[in-house]
C-alpha positions as CSV (number, residue, x, y, z in Angstrom):
1,X,-24.7,-7.2,-6.2
2,X,-22.7,-6.0,-3.1
3,X,-20.6,-9.2,-3.4
4,X,-19.8,-8.5,-7.0
5,X,-18.9,-4.8,-6.3
6,X,-16.7,-6.0,-3.4
7,X,-14.9,-8.5,-5.6
8,X,-14.3,-5.8,-8.3
9,X,-13.0,-3.4,-5.7
10,X,-10.6,-5.9,-4.3
11,X,-9.3,-6.8,-7.8
12,X,-8.9,-3.1,-8.6
13,X,-6.9,-2.4,-5.5
14,X,-4.7,-5.4,-5.9
15,X,-3.8,-4.4,-9.4
16,X,-3.0,-0.9,-8.4
17,X,-0.7,-2.0,-5.6
18,X,1.4,-4.2,-7.9
19,X,4.7,-2.4,-8.7
20,X,5.7,-2.3,-12.4
21,X,8.9,-4.1,-13.0
22,X,11.1,-3.9,-16.1
23,X,10.9,-6.5,-18.8
24,X,14.2,-8.3,-18.5
25,X,15.8,-10.0,-21.5
26,X,17.8,-13.2,-21.6
27,X,21.5,-12.6,-22.2
28,X,21.9,-13.6,-25.9
29,X,18.5,-12.1,-26.8
30,X,19.4,-8.8,-25.1
31,X,22.8,-8.5,-26.8
32,X,21.1,-9.0,-30.2
33,X,18.4,-6.4,-29.4
34,X,21.1,-3.9,-28.4
35,X,23.1,-4.5,-31.5
36,X,20.1,-3.8,-33.7
37,X,18.7,-0.9,-31.7
38,X,21.9,0.8,-30.8
39,X,20.9,1.1,-27.1
40,X,23.3,0.6,-24.3
41,X,23.0,-2.5,-22.2
42,X,22.5,-2.9,-18.5
43,X,23.1,-6.3,-17.0
44,X,21.8,-7.0,-13.5
45,X,24.2,-9.8,-12.3
46,X,22.6,-11.6,-9.3
47,X,22.4,-14.9,-7.5
48,X,19.4,-16.7,-6.0
49,X,20.8,-16.5,-2.5
50,X,21.8,-12.8,-2.5
51,X,19.6,-10.7,-0.2
52,X,20.8,-7.4,-1.6
53,X,20.0,-8.6,-5.1
54,X,16.4,-9.1,-3.9
55,X,16.4,-5.7,-2.3
56,X,17.7,-4.2,-5.6
57,X,14.7,-5.9,-7.4
58,X,12.1,-4.8,-4.8
59,X,13.3,-1.3,-4.2
60,X,15.3,0.0,-7.1
61,X,14.2,-1.9,-10.2
62,X,10.5,-1.7,-9.1
63,X,10.7,2.1,-8.8
64,X,8.5,3.7,-11.4
65,X,11.0,6.3,-12.5
66,X,13.8,3.7,-12.8
67,X,11.6,1.3,-14.8
68,X,10.5,4.1,-17.2
69,X,14.1,5.3,-17.7
70,X,15.4,1.8,-18.3
71,X,12.8,0.9,-20.8
72,X,13.4,4.2,-22.7
73,X,17.2,4.1,-22.7
74,X,18.6,0.6,-22.2
75,X,18.3,-3.0,-23.2
76,X,18.2,-4.7,-19.8
77,X,19.4,-8.2,-19.1
78,X,19.1,-10.2,-15.9
79,X,22.0,-12.7,-15.5
80,X,22.1,-15.3,-12.8
81,X,25.9,-15.7,-12.2
82,X,25.4,-19.3,-11.0
83,X,23.1,-20.5,-13.8
84,X,24.2,-23.7,-15.6
85,X,23.1,-22.6,-19.1
86,X,25.4,-21.3,-21.8
87,X,25.6,-17.7,-23.1
88,X,27.4,-16.3,-26.0
89,X,29.7,-13.2,-25.6
90,X,32.1,-11.9,-28.3
91,X,31.5,-15.0,-30.3
92,X,32.5,-17.4,-27.5
93,X,30.1,-19.8,-25.7
94,X,30.5,-19.8,-21.9
95,X,28.8,-20.3,-18.6
96,X,27.6,-17.1,-16.9
97,X,30.2,-17.7,-14.1
98,X,33.0,-17.5,-16.7
99,X,31.5,-14.2,-18.1
100,X,31.2,-12.8,-14.6
101,X,34.8,-13.7,-13.8
102,X,36.0,-12.2,-17.1
103,X,34.2,-8.9,-16.1
104,X,36.0,-8.9,-12.7
105,X,32.7,-9.2,-10.8
106,X,33.4,-10.6,-7.3
107,X,30.2,-9.8,-5.4
108,X,26.5,-9.4,-5.9
109,X,24.5,-7.6,-7.0
110,X,26.6,-6.1,-9.7
111,X,25.3,-3.8,-12.4
112,X,27.3,-4.0,-15.6
113,X,27.0,-1.4,-18.4
114,X,27.9,-2.2,-22.0
115,X,27.9,-0.3,-25.3
116,X,25.4,-1.7,-27.9
117,X,28.3,-3.6,-29.5
118,X,28.9,-5.5,-26.2
119,X,32.0,-3.5,-25.2
120,X,32.2,-2.9,-21.4
121,X,31.6,0.6,-20.1
122,X,31.8,0.1,-16.4
123,X,30.6,-2.1,-13.5
124,X,28.9,-0.9,-10.4
125,X,29.1,-3.3,-7.4
126,X,26.5,-3.6,-4.7
127,X,23.0,-2.3,-3.9
128,X,22.1,1.2,-5.2
129,X,19.1,3.1,-3.9
130,X,16.7,4.5,-6.6
131,X,17.5,8.1,-5.8
132,X,21.2,7.6,-6.6
133,X,20.7,5.0,-9.4
134,X,18.7,7.4,-11.6
135,X,21.8,9.6,-11.8
136,X,24.0,6.6,-12.6
137,X,21.6,5.7,-15.4
138,X,21.6,9.2,-16.9
139,X,25.4,9.5,-16.6
140,X,25.8,6.4,-18.7
141,X,22.8,6.9,-21.1
142,X,23.9,10.5,-21.9
143,X,27.5,9.5,-22.5
144,X,28.6,11.7,-19.7
145,X,31.1,9.0,-18.6
146,X,33.2,9.9,-21.7
147,X,33.5,13.6,-20.6
148,X,33.7,13.7,-16.8
149,X,33.9,11.8,-13.6
150,X,30.7,10.8,-11.8
151,X,31.2,13.0,-8.7
152,X,31.6,16.0,-11.0
153,X,28.4,15.0,-12.8
154,X,26.6,14.8,-9.5
155,X,27.8,18.3,-8.5
156,X,26.5,19.7,-11.8
157,X,23.1,18.2,-11.0
158,X,23.2,19.7,-7.6
159,X,23.6,16.4,-5.8
160,X,26.2,15.8,-3.1
161,X,28.6,13.0,-4.2
């Protein structure tokens, strides 16, 4: 009996400590979902060797508030810039590296935001901590980027740019 309780306790604790991560879509699937849903798209562009990409996954994308906000407001796609598969963008089949180059991404991680029709909004290079990233997400999701600059948005929110 004690052994069974101990096993159940260990299982409970281990499931509680697992961070929730977003459900990432494949590129073509994500674009189709966005087109149908009308949601904006966030593409996490990464490589397997990128240390900051892994930090972005473990610290930013695993943050509970970030995950919840993403699931509610965006269609999210994870794209390995060095993958050998083929993706379709604007009716053209290409490798992820060609797409990345076309979006002027030169380093990783890179966070690319698109409208639901696939039109580019902006690209954010590098690692972003969760506390700052939530403001980036709301700035894009709420269409504030159409009205003002990000530093002005932060000041309105009481955050130092």
